[in-house]
PDB file of N, CA, C and O in Angstrom, chain B, residues numbered from 101:
ATOM      1  N   MET B 101      99.780  81.432 109.793  1.00  0.00           N
ATOM      2  CA  MET B 101      98.038  82.380 110.026  1.00  0.00           C
ATOM      3  C   MET B 101      98.333  83.176 109.545  1.00  0.00           C
ATOM      4  O   MET B 101      99.426  83.743 109.546  1.00  0.00           O
ATOM      5  N   LYS B 102      97.127  83.459 108.863  1.00  0.00           N
ATOM      6  CA  LYS B 102      96.636  84.784 107.845  1.00  0.00           C
ATOM      7  C   LYS B 102      94.866  85.186 108.551  1.00  0.00           C
ATOM      8  O   LYS B 102      93.917  84.633 109.107  1.00  0.00           O
ATOM      9  N   VAL B 103      95.276  86.412 108.082  1.00  0.00           N
ATOM     10  CA  VAL B 103      93.762  87.477 109.366  1.00  0.00           C
ATOM     11  C   VAL B 103      93.665  88.288 108.182  1.00  0.00           C
ATOM     12  O   VAL B 103      94.525  88.956 107.607  1.00  0.00           O
ATOM     13  N   ALA B 104      91.686  87.982 107.772  1.00  0.00           N
ATOM     14  CA  ALA B 104      91.463  88.775 106.709  1.00  0.00           C
ATOM     15  C   ALA B 104      90.973  89.778 107.504  1.00  0.00           C
ATOM     16  O   ALA B 104      90.691  89.651 108.696  1.00  0.00           O
ATOM     17  N   HIS B 105      90.849  90.999 106.702  1.00  0.00           N
ATOM     18  CA  HIS B 105      90.338  92.434 107.911  1.00  0.00           C
ATOM     19  C   HIS B 105      89.452  92.849 106.563  1.00  0.00           C
ATOM     20  O   HIS B 105      89.951  92.554 105.477  1.00  0.00           O
ATOM     21  N   LEU B 106      88.160  93.520 106.581  1.00  0.00           N
ATOM     22  CA  LEU B 106      87.401  93.859 105.638  1.00  0.00           C
ATOM     23  C   LEU B 106      86.802  95.672 106.073  1.00  0.00           C
ATOM     24  O   LEU B 106      86.226  96.204 107.023  1.00  0.00           O
ATOM     25  N   LEU B 107      87.235  96.007 105.035  1.00  0.00           N
ATOM     26  CA  LEU B 107      86.636  97.592 104.940  1.00  0.00           C
ATOM     27  C   LEU B 107      85.610  98.645 104.317  1.00  0.00           C
ATOM     28  O   LEU B 107      85.419  98.635 103.101  1.00  0.00           O
ATOM     29  N   ARG B 108      85.100  99.346 104.956  1.00  0.00           N
ATOM     30  CA  ARG B 108      84.026  99.843 104.153  1.00  0.00           C
ATOM     31  C   ARG B 108      84.786 100.680 103.029  1.00  0.00           C
ATOM     32  O   ARG B 108      84.283 100.762 101.909  1.00  0.00           O
ATOM     33  N   LYS B 109      85.700 101.148 103.253  1.00  0.00           N
ATOM     34  CA  LYS B 109      86.616 102.045 102.105  1.00  0.00           C
ATOM     35  C   LYS B 109      88.512 101.843 102.997  1.00  0.00           C
ATOM     36  O   LYS B 109      88.922 101.715 104.151  1.00  0.00           O
ATOM     37  N   TYR B 110      89.125 101.924 101.626  1.00  0.00           N
ATOM     38  CA  TYR B 110      90.169 102.533 102.073  1.00  0.00           C
ATOM     39  C   TYR B 110      91.197 102.986 101.197  1.00  0.00           C
ATOM     40  O   TYR B 110      91.830 102.282 100.410  1.00  0.00           O
ATOM     41  N   ASN B 111      91.332 104.340 101.405  1.00  0.00           N
ATOM     42  CA  ASN B 111      92.644 105.087 100.537  1.00  0.00           C
ATOM     43  C   ASN B 111      93.542 106.103 101.399  1.00  0.00           C
ATOM     44  O   ASN B 111      93.544 107.037 102.201  1.00  0.00           O
ATOM     45  N   PRO B 112      94.249 105.272 100.679  1.00  0.00           N
ATOM     46  CA  PRO B 112      95.650 106.237 101.720  1.00  0.00           C
ATOM     47  C   PRO B 112      95.843 107.542 101.601  1.00  0.00           C
ATOM     48  O   PRO B 112      96.634 108.149 102.324  1.00  0.00           O
ATOM     49  N   ALA B 113      95.013 108.197 100.511  1.00  0.00           N
ATOM     50  CA  ALA B 113      95.187 109.575 100.158  1.00  0.00           C
ATOM     51  C   ALA B 113      94.166 110.116 101.783  1.00  0.00           C
ATOM     52  O   ALA B 113      94.532 111.202 102.231  1.00  0.00           O
ATOM     53  N   GLU B 114      93.652 109.803 102.131  1.00  0.00           N
ATOM     54  CA  GLU B 114      91.984 109.540 103.351  1.00  0.00           C
ATOM     55  C   GLU B 114      92.262 109.099 105.057  1.00  0.00           C
ATOM     56  O   GLU B 114      91.440 108.974 105.965  1.00  0.00           O
ATOM     57  N   TRP B 115      93.750 108.930 105.060  1.00  0.00           N
ATOM     58  CA  TRP B 115      93.769 108.174 106.331  1.00  0.00           C
ATOM     59  C   TRP B 115      93.889 108.722 107.426  1.00  0.00           C
ATOM     60  O   TRP B 115      94.527 109.772 107.501  1.00  0.00           O
ATOM     61  N   GLY B 116      93.347 108.187 108.464  1.00  0.00           N
ATOM     62  CA  GLY B 116      92.545 108.443 109.741  1.00  0.00           C
ATOM     63  C   GLY B 116      92.571 107.851 110.958  1.00  0.00           C
ATOM     64  O   GLY B 116      93.595 107.192 111.137  1.00  0.00           O
ATOM     65  N   GLY B 117      91.702 107.858 111.973  1.00  0.00           N
ATOM     66  CA  GLY B 117      91.835 106.812 112.911  1.00  0.00           C
ATOM     67  C   GLY B 117      91.804 105.445 112.855  1.00  0.00           C
ATOM     68  O   GLY B 117      92.351 104.701 113.668  1.00  0.00           O
ATOM     69  N   THR B 118      90.871 104.957 111.455  1.00  0.00           N
ATOM     70  CA  THR B 118      90.983 103.809 111.343  1.00  0.00           C
ATOM     71  C   THR B 118      92.040 102.394 110.965  1.00  0.00           C
ATOM     72  O   THR B 118      92.284 101.210 111.193  1.00  0.00           O
ATOM     73  N   GLU B 119      92.598 104.286 109.796  1.00  0.00           N
ATOM     74  CA  GLU B 119      93.291 103.037 109.241  1.00  0.00           C
ATOM     75  C   GLU B 119      94.645 102.811 110.216  1.00  0.00           C
ATOM     76  O   GLU B 119      95.164 101.696 110.160  1.00  0.00           O
ATOM     77  N   THR B 120      95.378 104.055 111.315  1.00  0.00           N
ATOM     78  CA  THR B 120      96.063 104.231 112.294  1.00  0.00           C
ATOM     79  C   THR B 120      96.236 102.909 113.072  1.00  0.00           C
ATOM     80  O   THR B 120      97.297 102.285 113.094  1.00  0.00           O
ATOM     81  N   ALA B 121      95.080 102.524 113.725  1.00  0.00           N
ATOM     82  CA  ALA B 121      94.501 101.411 114.366  1.00  0.00           C
ATOM     83  C   ALA B 121      95.005  99.889 113.312  1.00  0.00           C
ATOM     84  O   ALA B 121      95.882  99.128 113.722  1.00  0.00           O
ATOM     85  N   LEU B 122      94.350  99.682 112.083  1.00  0.00           N
ATOM     86  CA  LEU B 122      94.779  98.866 111.456  1.00  0.00           C
ATOM     87  C   LEU B 122      96.080  98.631 111.145  1.00  0.00           C
ATOM     88  O   LEU B 122      96.344  97.474 110.818  1.00  0.00           O
ATOM     89  N   TYR B 123      96.901  99.371 111.160  1.00  0.00           N
ATOM     90  CA  TYR B 123      98.388  99.588 110.648  1.00  0.00           C
ATOM     91  C   TYR B 123      98.914  98.963 111.975  1.00  0.00           C
ATOM     92  O   TYR B 123      99.381  97.825 112.022  1.00  0.00           O
ATOM     93  N   GLY B 124      98.804  99.794 113.054  1.00  0.00           N
ATOM     94  CA  GLY B 124      98.797  99.635 114.534  1.00  0.00           C
ATOM     95  C   GLY B 124      99.151  97.803 114.479  1.00  0.00           C
ATOM     96  O   GLY B 124     100.225  97.302 114.813  1.00  0.00           O
ATOM     97  N   LEU B 125      97.788  96.956 113.908  1.00  0.00           N
ATOM     98  CA  LEU B 125      96.995  95.658 114.279  1.00  0.00           C
ATOM     99  C   LEU B 125      97.640  94.689 113.429  1.00  0.00           C
ATOM    100  O   LEU B 125      97.915  93.557 113.827  1.00  0.00           O
ATOM    101  N   CYS B 126      97.893  95.118 112.238  1.00  0.00           N
ATOM    102  CA  CYS B 126      98.541  94.529 111.136  1.00  0.00           C
ATOM    103  C   CYS B 126     100.033  94.040 111.816  1.00  0.00           C
ATOM    104  O   CYS B 126     100.562  92.930 111.768  1.00  0.00           O
ATOM    105  N   ASP B 127     100.535  95.373 112.504  1.00  0.00           N
ATOM    106  CA  ASP B 127     102.055  95.113 112.448  1.00  0.00           C
ATOM    107  C   ASP B 127     102.477  94.757 114.015  1.00  0.00           C
ATOM    108  O   ASP B 127     103.655  94.592 114.328  1.00  0.00           O
ATOM    109  N   GLY B 128     101.163  94.637 115.153  1.00  0.00           N
ATOM    110  CA  GLY B 128     101.365  93.484 115.545  1.00  0.00           C
ATOM    111  C   GLY B 128     101.145  92.008 115.528  1.00  0.00           C
ATOM    112  O   GLY B 128     101.815  91.134 116.079  1.00  0.00           O
ATOM    113  N   LEU B 129      99.993  91.895 114.731  1.00  0.00           N
ATOM    114  CA  LEU B 129     100.187  90.657 114.415  1.00  0.00           C
ATOM    115  C   LEU B 129     101.171  90.083 113.158  1.00  0.00           C
ATOM    116  O   LEU B 129     101.412  88.899 112.925  1.00  0.00           O
ATOM    117  N   ARG B 130     101.671  91.270 112.413  1.00  0.00           N
ATOM    118  CA  ARG B 130     103.195  90.549 111.275  1.00  0.00           C
ATOM    119  C   ARG B 130     104.309  89.693 112.875  1.00  0.00           C
ATOM    120  O   ARG B 130     104.723  88.544 113.028  1.00  0.00           O
ATOM    121  N   GLN B 131     104.415  90.863 113.691  1.00  0.00           N
ATOM    122  CA  GLN B 131     105.449  90.700 114.607  1.00  0.00           C
ATOM    123  C   GLN B 131     105.509  89.370 115.090  1.00  0.00           C
ATOM    124  O   GLN B 131     106.618  88.850 115.213  1.00  0.00           O
ATOM    125  N   GLY B 132     103.908  88.391 115.544  1.00  0.00           N
ATOM    126  CA  GLY B 132     103.457  87.086 116.061  1.00  0.00           C
ATOM    127  C   GLY B 132     103.783  86.171 114.872  1.00  0.00           C
ATOM    128  O   GLY B 132     103.725  84.970 115.135  1.00  0.00           O
ATOM    129  N   GLY B 133     104.071  86.460 113.777  1.00  0.00           N
ATOM    130  CA  GLY B 133     103.852  85.557 112.676  1.00  0.00           C
ATOM    131  C   GLY B 133     102.689  85.110 112.019  1.00  0.00           C
ATOM    132  O   GLY B 133     102.417  84.021 111.512  1.00  0.00           O
ATOM    133  N   VAL B 134     101.774  86.622 112.172  1.00  0.00           N
ATOM    134  CA  VAL B 134     100.480  86.279 111.635  1.00  0.00           C
ATOM    135  C   VAL B 134     100.470  87.340 110.300  1.00  0.00           C
ATOM    136  O   VAL B 134     100.943  88.460 110.497  1.00  0.00           O
ATOM    137  N   SER B 135      99.867  86.965 108.757  1.00  0.00           N
ATOM    138  CA  SER B 135     100.054  87.654 107.983  1.00  0.00           C
ATOM    139  C   SER B 135      98.311  88.229 107.802  1.00  0.00           C
ATOM    140  O   SER B 135      97.237  87.654 107.981  1.00  0.00           O
ATOM    141  N   SER B 136      98.621  89.422 107.429  1.00  0.00           N
ATOM    142  CA  SER B 136      96.838  90.581 107.213  1.00  0.00           C
ATOM    143  C   SER B 136      96.998  90.596 105.809  1.00  0.00           C
ATOM    144  O   SER B 136      98.055  90.769 105.202  1.00  0.00           O
ATOM    145  N   VAL B 137      95.359  90.315 105.125  1.00  0.00           N
ATOM    146  CA  VAL B 137      94.806  90.369 104.027  1.00  0.00           C
ATOM    147  C   VAL B 137      94.124  91.417 104.395  1.00  0.00           C
ATOM    148  O   VAL B 137      93.590  91.403 105.504  1.00  0.00           O
ATOM    149  N   VAL B 138      93.973  92.773 103.372  1.00  0.00           N
ATOM    150  CA  VAL B 138      92.593  93.677 103.854  1.00  0.00           C
ATOM    151  C   VAL B 138      92.113  93.324 102.610  1.00  0.00           C
ATOM    152  O   VAL B 138      92.844  92.861 101.735  1.00  0.00           O
ATOM    153  N   TYR B 139      90.730  93.545 102.453  1.00  0.00           N
ATOM    154  CA  TYR B 139      89.517  93.497 101.505  1.00  0.00           C
ATOM    155  C   TYR B 139      89.111  94.799 101.818  1.00  0.00           C
ATOM    156  O   TYR B 139      88.583  95.163 102.868  1.00  0.00           O
ATOM    157  N   CYS B 140      89.362  95.404 100.942  1.00  0.00           N
ATOM    158  CA  CYS B 140      89.031  97.024 100.722  1.00  0.00           C
ATOM    159  C   CYS B 140      87.684  96.926  99.027  1.00  0.00           C
ATOM    160  O   CYS B 140      87.589  95.971  98.257  1.00  0.00           O
ATOM    161  N   PRO B 141      86.809  98.376  98.963  1.00  0.00           N
ATOM    162  CA  PRO B 141      87.047  98.324  97.859  1.00  0.00           C
ATOM    163  C   PRO B 141      87.774  99.136  96.944  1.00  0.00           C
ATOM    164  O   PRO B 141      88.704  99.786  97.419  1.00  0.00           O
ATOM    165  N   SER B 142      87.529  99.232  95.682  1.00  0.00           N
ATOM    166  CA  SER B 142      88.171  99.946  94.667  1.00  0.00           C
ATOM    167  C   SER B 142      88.695 101.355  94.783  1.00  0.00           C
ATOM    168  O   SER B 142      87.694 102.069  94.713  1.00  0.00           O
ATOM    169  N   ILE B 143      89.414 101.863  94.880  1.00  0.00           N
ATOM    170  CA  ILE B 143      89.680 103.406  94.258  1.00  0.00           C
ATOM    171  C   ILE B 143      89.777 103.295  92.817  1.00  0.00           C
ATOM    172  O   ILE B 143      89.765 102.358  92.019  1.00  0.00           O
ATOM    173  N   PRO B 144      89.929 105.262  92.699  1.00  0.00           N
ATOM    174  CA  PRO B 144      90.650 105.776  91.137  1.00  0.00           C
ATOM    175  C   PRO B 144      92.193 105.700  91.391  1.00  0.00           C
ATOM    176  O   PRO B 144      92.623 106.208  92.426  1.00  0.00           O
ATOM    177  N   ALA B 145      93.027 105.115  90.539  1.00  0.00           N
ATOM    178  CA  ALA B 145      94.343 105.032  90.251  1.00  0.00           C
ATOM    179  C   ALA B 145      94.965 106.650  91.123  1.00  0.00           C
ATOM    180  O   ALA B 145      94.384 107.651  91.540  1.00  0.00           O
ATOM    181  N   GLY B 146      95.856 106.375  91.101  1.00  0.00           N
ATOM    182  CA  GLY B 146      96.816 107.848  91.863  1.00  0.00           C
ATOM    183  C   GLY B 146      97.205 107.851  92.632  1.00  0.00           C
ATOM    184  O   GLY B 146      97.695 108.944  92.918  1.00  0.00           O
ATOM    185  N   ALA B 147      97.430 106.408  93.984  1.00  0.00           N
ATOM    186  CA  ALA B 147      98.011 106.869  95.292  1.00  0.00           C
ATOM    187  C   ALA B 147      99.275 106.174  94.894  1.00  0.00           C
ATOM    188  O   ALA B 147      99.384 105.033  94.446  1.00  0.00           O
ATOM    189  N   LYS B 148     100.245 107.086  95.141  1.00  0.00           N
ATOM    190  CA  LYS B 148     101.748 106.026  94.972  1.00  0.00           C
ATOM    191  C   LYS B 148     102.129 105.246  96.098  1.00  0.00           C
ATOM    192  O   LYS B 148     102.584 104.137  95.819  1.00  0.00           O
ATOM    193  N   SER B 149     102.055 105.557  97.332  1.00  0.00           N
ATOM    194  CA  SER B 149     102.108 104.918  98.409  1.00  0.00           C
ATOM    195  C   SER B 149     100.965 104.428  98.920  1.00  0.00           C
ATOM    196  O   SER B 149      99.895 105.013  98.752  1.00  0.00           O
ATOM    197  N   ASP B 150     101.103 103.040  99.753  1.00  0.00           N
ATOM    198  CA  ASP B 150     100.649 102.668 100.530  1.00  0.00           C
ATOM    199  C   ASP B 150     101.276 102.121 101.879  1.00  0.00           C
ATOM    200  O   ASP B 150     101.736 100.981 101.947  1.00  0.00           O
ATOM    201  N   PRO B 151     101.267 103.093 103.061  1.00  0.00           N
ATOM    202  CA  PRO B 151     101.563 102.059 104.560  1.00  0.00           C
ATOM    203  C   PRO B 151     101.233 101.336 104.431  1.00  0.00           C
ATOM    204  O   PRO B 151     102.188 100.687 104.004  1.00  0.00           O
ATOM    205  N   LEU B 152      99.960 100.363 104.462  1.00  0.00           N
ATOM    206  CA  LEU B 152      99.595  99.608 104.641  1.00  0.00           C
ATOM    207  C   LEU B 152     100.274  98.047 104.301  1.00  0.00           C
ATOM    208  O   LEU B 152     100.406  97.100 105.077  1.00  0.00           O
ATOM    209  N   THR B 153     100.669  98.157 102.767  1.00  0.00           N
ATOM    210  CA  THR B 153     101.422  97.036 102.099  1.00  0.00           C
ATOM    211  C   THR B 153     102.839  97.360 102.400  1.00  0.00           C
ATOM    212  O   THR B 153     103.619  96.408 102.440  1.00  0.00           O
ATOM    213  N   GLU B 154     103.518  99.151 102.728  1.00  0.00           N
ATOM    214  CA  GLU B 154     104.687  99.017 103.216  1.00  0.00           C
ATOM    215  C   GLU B 154     104.651  98.057 104.213  1.00  0.00           C
ATOM    216  O   GLU B 154     105.509  97.189 104.056  1.00  0.00           O
ATOM    217  N   ALA B 155     103.922  97.918 105.220  1.00  0.00           N
ATOM    218  CA  ALA B 155     103.436  97.520 106.698  1.00  0.00           C
ATOM    219  C   ALA B 155     103.470  95.656 105.790  1.00  0.00           C
ATOM    220  O   ALA B 155     103.259  94.685 106.517  1.00  0.00           O
ATOM    221  N   GLY B 156     103.568  95.574 105.249  1.00  0.00           N
ATOM    222  CA  GLY B 156     103.449  94.014 105.114  1.00  0.00           C
ATOM    223  C   GLY B 156     101.896  93.100 105.079  1.00  0.00           C
ATOM    224  O   GLY B 156     101.650  91.912 105.284  1.00  0.00           O
ATOM    225  N   CYS B 157     100.916  94.433 104.670  1.00  0.00           N
ATOM    226  CA  CYS B 157      99.964  93.725 104.233  1.00  0.00           C
ATOM    227  C   CYS B 157      99.543  93.262 103.047  1.00  0.00           C
ATOM    228  O   CYS B 157      99.961  94.004 102.158  1.00  0.00           O
ATOM    229  N   VAL B 158      98.901  92.365 102.629  1.00  0.00           N
ATOM    230  CA  VAL B 158      98.308  92.212 101.506  1.00  0.00           C
ATOM    231  C   VAL B 158      96.820  93.027 101.020  1.00  0.00           C
ATOM    232  O   VAL B 158      95.781  92.837 101.654  1.00  0.00           O
ATOM    233  N   ILE B 159      96.864  93.728 100.102  1.00  0.00           N
ATOM    234  CA  ILE B 159      95.470  94.621  99.757  1.00  0.00           C
ATOM    235  C   ILE B 159      94.572  94.366  98.794  1.00  0.00           C
ATOM    236  O   ILE B 159      94.793  95.030  97.782  1.00  0.00           O
ATOM    237  N   LYS B 160      93.461  93.516  98.712  1.00  0.00           N
ATOM    238  CA  LYS B 160      93.189  93.252  97.906  1.00  0.00           C
ATOM    239  C   LYS B 160      91.228  93.856  98.006  1.00  0.00           C
ATOM    240  O   LYS B 160      90.341  94.081  98.829  1.00  0.00           O
ATOM    241  N   ARG B 161      91.561  93.864  96.207  1.00  0.00           N
ATOM    242  CA  ARG B 161      90.598  95.193  96.001  1.00  0.00           C
ATOM    243  C   ARG B 161      89.854  94.493  95.106  1.00  0.00           C
ATOM    244  O   ARG B 161      90.191  93.561  94.377  1.00  0.00           O
ATOM    245  N   PHE B 162      88.247  95.329  95.306  1.00  0.00           N
ATOM    246  CA  PHE B 162      87.279  94.625  94.821  1.00  0.00           C
ATOM    247  C   PHE B 162      86.093  95.490  94.240  1.00  0.00           C
ATOM    248  O   PHE B 162      85.809  96.409  95.009  1.00  0.00           O
ATOM    249  N   HIS B 163      85.534  95.464  93.412  1.00  0.00           N
ATOM    250  CA  HIS B 163      84.412  96.125  92.246  1.00  0.00           C
ATOM    251  C   HIS B 163      83.210  96.254  93.275  1.00  0.00           C
ATOM    252  O   HIS B 163      82.672  95.215  93.656  1.00  0.00           O
ATOM    253  N   ALA B 164      82.773  97.461  93.734  1.00  0.00           N
ATOM    254  CA  ALA B 164      81.311  97.392  95.337  1.00  0.00           C
ATOM    255  C   ALA B 164      80.671  98.583  95.362  1.00  0.00           C
ATOM    256  O   ALA B 164      81.425  99.533  95.574  1.00  0.00           O
ATOM    257  N   CYS B 165      79.500  98.852  95.211  1.00  0.00           N
ATOM    258  CA  CYS B 165      79.587 100.545  95.164  1.00  0.00           C
ATOM    259  C   CYS B 165      78.848 100.517  96.963  1.00  0.00           C
ATOM    260  O   CYS B 165      77.991  99.942  97.634  1.00  0.00           O
ATOM    261  N   VAL B 166      79.677 101.349  97.032  1.00  0.00           N
ATOM    262  CA  VAL B 166      79.347 101.788  98.770  1.00  0.00           C
ATOM    263  C   VAL B 166      78.718 103.396  99.241  1.00  0.00           C
ATOM    264  O   VAL B 166      79.479 104.034  99.969  1.00  0.00           O
ATOM    265  N   PRO B 167      78.165 103.676  99.085  1.00  0.00           N
ATOM    266  CA  PRO B 167      76.885 104.633  99.196  1.00  0.00           C
ATOM    267  C   PRO B 167      77.320 105.394 101.038  1.00  0.00           C
ATOM    268  O   PRO B 167      77.497 104.813 102.109  1.00  0.00           O
ATOM    269  N   ILE B 168      77.359 106.970 100.649  1.00  0.00           N
ATOM    270  CA  ILE B 168      77.736 107.346 101.857  1.00  0.00           C
ATOM    271  C   ILE B 168      76.655 108.401 101.985  1.00  0.00           C
ATOM    272  O   ILE B 168      76.578 109.245 101.092  1.00  0.00           O
ATOM    273  N   TRP B 169      75.834 108.435 102.980  1.00  0.00           N
ATOM    274  CA  TRP B 169      74.725 109.116 103.280  1.00  0.00           C
ATOM    275  C   TRP B 169      75.091 109.707 104.704  1.00  0.00           C
ATOM    276  O   TRP B 169      75.729 108.971 105.457  1.00  0.00           O
ATOM    277  N   GLY B 170      74.572 111.582 105.341  1.00  0.00           N
ATOM    278  CA  GLY B 170      74.744 111.491 106.345  1.00  0.00           C
ATOM    279  C   GLY B 170      76.210 111.605 106.835  1.00  0.00           C
ATOM    280  O   GLY B 170      76.352 112.059 107.970  1.00  0.00           O
ATOM    281  N   ILE B 171      77.143 111.313 106.252  1.00  0.00           N
ATOM    282  CA  ILE B 171      79.093 111.449 107.031  1.00  0.00           C
ATOM    283  C   ILE B 171      79.494 112.320 106.488  1.00  0.00           C
ATOM    284  O   ILE B 171      79.831 112.075 105.329  1.00  0.00           O
ATOM    285  N   SER B 172      79.683 113.771 106.980  1.00  0.00           N
ATOM    286  CA  SER B 172      80.768 114.191 106.646  1.00  0.00           C
ATOM    287  C   SER B 172      82.387 114.271 106.517  1.00  0.00           C
ATOM    288  O   SER B 172      83.127 113.834 107.399  1.00  0.00           O
ATOM    289  N   PRO B 173      82.672 114.640 105.786  1.00  0.00           N
ATOM    290  CA  PRO B 173      84.094 113.785 105.862  1.00  0.00           C
ATOM    291  C   PRO B 173      84.967 114.786 106.898  1.00  0.00           C
ATOM    292  O   PRO B 173      86.119 114.490 107.216  1.00  0.00           O
TER     293      PRO B 173
END
């Protein structure tokens, strides 16, 4: 079985709580025989490592406009 995860943004260089939770979820699903596919907007090239990919997740990126209003880093 496959599970799709849809993220508003995913940039390994900006790892935080959401990414940590998704990493744990994907790892647990993988141990149960479920594969995960993460769909997220494209980012500029430059990230050398990707913890989700290393954990066995497939990352599918797409072109999108993701406006951010009033959200601090």
